C-alpha positions in Angstrom: -11.5 54.9 -13.0 -11.6 51.1 -13.0 -11.5 49.5 -9.5 -11.2 45.7 -9.0 -11.3 44.0 -5.7 -10.0 40.4 -5.9 -11.2 38.0 -3.2 -7.7 38.0 -1.6 -8.1 41.6 -0.4 -5.7 43.3 -2.9 -7.2 46.4 -4.5 -6.4 47.2 -8.2 -7.2 50.7 -9.4 -6.6 52.7 -12.6 -7.5 52.4 -16.3 -4.3 50.8 -17.4 -3.5 53.6 -19.8 -0.1 55.3 -19.8 -1.6 58.4 -18.2 -3.3 56.3 -15.5 -1.4 53.0 -15.0 -2.6 50.2 -12.8 -1.9 50.6 -9.1 -2.1 47.8 -6.7 -2.7 48.0 -2.9 -1.5 44.6 -1.7 -3.2 42.5 0.9 -1.1 40.9 3.7 -0.8 37.6 1.8 0.6 39.2 -1.4 2.5 42.0 0.3 5.8 40.1 -0.1 5.2 39.0 -3.7 5.2 42.4 -5.3 7.9 41.5 -7.8 6.3 38.4 -9.1 2.9 40.2 -9.5 4.6 43.1 -11.4 6.4 40.6 -13.7 3.1 38.8 -14.4 1.3 42.1 -15.2 4.2 43.1 -17.6 4.0 39.7 -19.3 0.3 39.9 -19.7 0.7 43.3 -21.3 3.2 41.8 -23.7 0.8 39.0 -24.5 -2.0 41.5 -25.2 0.3 43.4 -27.6 1.2 40.1 -29.4 -2.5 39.2 -29.8 -3.3 42.7 -31.1 -0.5 42.5 -33.6 -1.6 39.0 -34.7 1.9 37.6 -34.4 0.9 34.0 -33.5 4.3 32.6 -32.7 5.0 35.5 -30.3 1.5 35.1 -28.9 2.2 31.5 -28.0 5.5 32.4 -26.5 4.1 35.2 -24.4 1.2 33.0 -23.3 3.7 30.4 -22.0 5.6 33.1 -20.1 2.4 34.3 -18.4 1.4 30.8 -17.5 4.8 30.0 -16.0 4.8 33.3 -14.1 1.3 32.5 -12.6 2.2 29.0 -11.6 5.4 30.1 -9.9 3.4 32.3 -7.5 1.5 29.4 -6.0 
């Protein structure tokens, strides 16, 4: 199992595989932002797929979506 402890206090566990998806225990700061974090994770997964498929126009599009998602959270 992969466990990450970001500095904010959230706890991310799991391998990211379909059989063991990522699970997030939110810190008090991010507790009310679950939807935006889930959207960012989904978009990052789509970006990863585009990179692996080497579809560069889709990669650029997905990167822009991830970036916009991250900047909206702040």
